[in-house]
N, C-alpha and C positions, 0 to 999 in steps of 0.2 A: 510385664518387662520381657517375659520370653517372646513374645508378639514382636515387640520394639527391638530386641537383640537380632532376632531372626530376621527383620525386614532391614535393619540398619546393615547386618552381616552380609545379607543377600544383596544389596545395593552396593556395599563396597567390593563384594566378589565381581559383580556385575562391572562395575567402574574399572577396576584393575583388569578384566579381562578385555574390556573396549580398548583401553590403554594399551595394553600389550598388542591387540591385533590391529590398532591403528598404527602403534608405532614401529611395529615389524613390517607391516604392508606398505607403510609409506616410504620406509627406508629402502625397501626393496626395490619400490617402483623410482624412488628418486636416483637411485643408483643406475639403475636400466636407464632412466632417461638422460641422465648426465652422461652416461658412456654413447647414447645415440647421439646425443646433441654435439658431442665432442669429436665422434668420429665424421659427423656430417660438415662441422665448421673448421676444424682444426686437423690439417693433413698430418699422417703419421709421417714425419720426416725420416724417420729410420725405414720404415717400410718402402716409402717413395725411393730413397736412395737406393736401396737393397735392388729393388725390380728395375730401376732405369739404369745401375750400374752394369746389370746382368744383360740389359738389354742393347747397351751401347757398348758392352765388352770395356770397361774402364774400372778402374777403381773406384769402391764407393765414395771415397774422400773426395773425388772430382764431380760428384754431384752435388753443387753446393746451390744453387739457385732452386730452392724447394718450390717458390711460386712456380716457376717455369715447369717443372716436371710436375707439379699437382695439377696444373693448368693442363697439361698433355693428357693426363692420365683421365681428367673430367671429360675429354673431349675425345677421347681415343675410340675410333670406332664408328664415331657419328657420320652417316651416309653423306654420299656428296649430292648436292642438289646445286645446279647452274644457277648463281645470283641468292642462293641460299645464306642466312645469317644465324641461323639458330641451330639448336641440337637435333632439330628433326632433319637437318640438311643443311650443308653449307660447303661454298666452293672454296678453292685452293687462296685467292685472294683475300676473301674475307675472313677466312681462317686465319691467316696471316695478320691480317690487321686486327683483328679481334684477339689475337695472341699479344701481338704489340701494345695495343692500348690497355689489357688488362695486367700484363706482366711487368712492362716496361713504362707504362704512364706516358707512351708517345702515341699521338694520333695520327694515323694513317689511312687512307682511304683510297679507293680507286682501283683500276686493272692492274694487273702484274706489270704490264709495260709503263704505266704512268707511275707507279711506286718506283721502278728501277730508275726514271728520271730524278729521282730525290736521293739517289744514294752516290755514294763515293764507291767507285770500283775497288774490290778487294781481290788479289790472288789466292787460288785454293790454298796455297802453302800457308796462307797467313790467315785463314777463317777463323773466327771467333764465334764461340756461342753466341746465338741471337742474330748473327749475319743473315742476310737474305738471299737466297739461291734462285736464278731464273733460268727458265729453260724455255727453248723454242722448239716445241714439239709441233704445233701446226704450221708449218713453212717458215718464213724468214722473220716472222713477229714473235715478240715474247709472249708466250701463252700459258706459261705454268710459273707459279712460286712457291718455295719452301722457306724453313726457318732452320738454319745450321745448328746442329747440337753439338755433339762431339764424335772422334774418332770416324769422322767421314759419313756421320749417320746425321739426317735431317727428317723434320716433321711436316707433313703437308696433307692436303686433303686430296685424294685420289679418286678417280671416277669410277673405278671398281670398287675400292675397299673403303672409302671414306677416309676419315684422318687417321694416319698411322706414320709409322718409321720406317724409312728406306735408307739404303746404302748409296753413297755418291758413286761407288765403285761397280754396282750392278750395271752392266753394259747398256741397258736402256736409257739409264740416266747419264752413264757418259756420253752417249751418243747425242742427248738433246740438250746437255748442259751448255748454257750460255756464258753466263760471269755471274759472279757473286758481289754482292753491294753490302755497305753498312750506311746506316741513316746518319746523314750530316748531323753533327751535335749543334 
């Protein structure tokens, strides 16, 4: 009986110990996995709002299009590559069309000048988030495109710093700004 009780007791202790070990380690791993999965798939809208309200110098409540700002956050700093379409390198027109396709579900393609032809011209004073900005940097032809955000700020892919946000009031962009456009509905 003593042998049987000892063996039963030892099996019970072993079972309980294994159960506790598996339960606690599996919960901890599950929580860490869930947190990582959540961080990668669902943007933290509060942190996106805080970050871009500071960058754009606007009230946090004005950062409403979380999909747009999460997209920008995901691509920010991607280097410029002429003809590039991926996160290893992207040019200005491909960045703008990728943004439009992803954020607004509108299919755009082509060069900055061919995209301009699909737009209704908008005055600078009537710019809205998502409007396209066109620049003539290389002579008389449209050679650069960006997407307007708010408060004179726009996102684009630059040859020197890749995807970034700039201000339309910077002398360089004031000098080369051509027109703004809105994709016809």
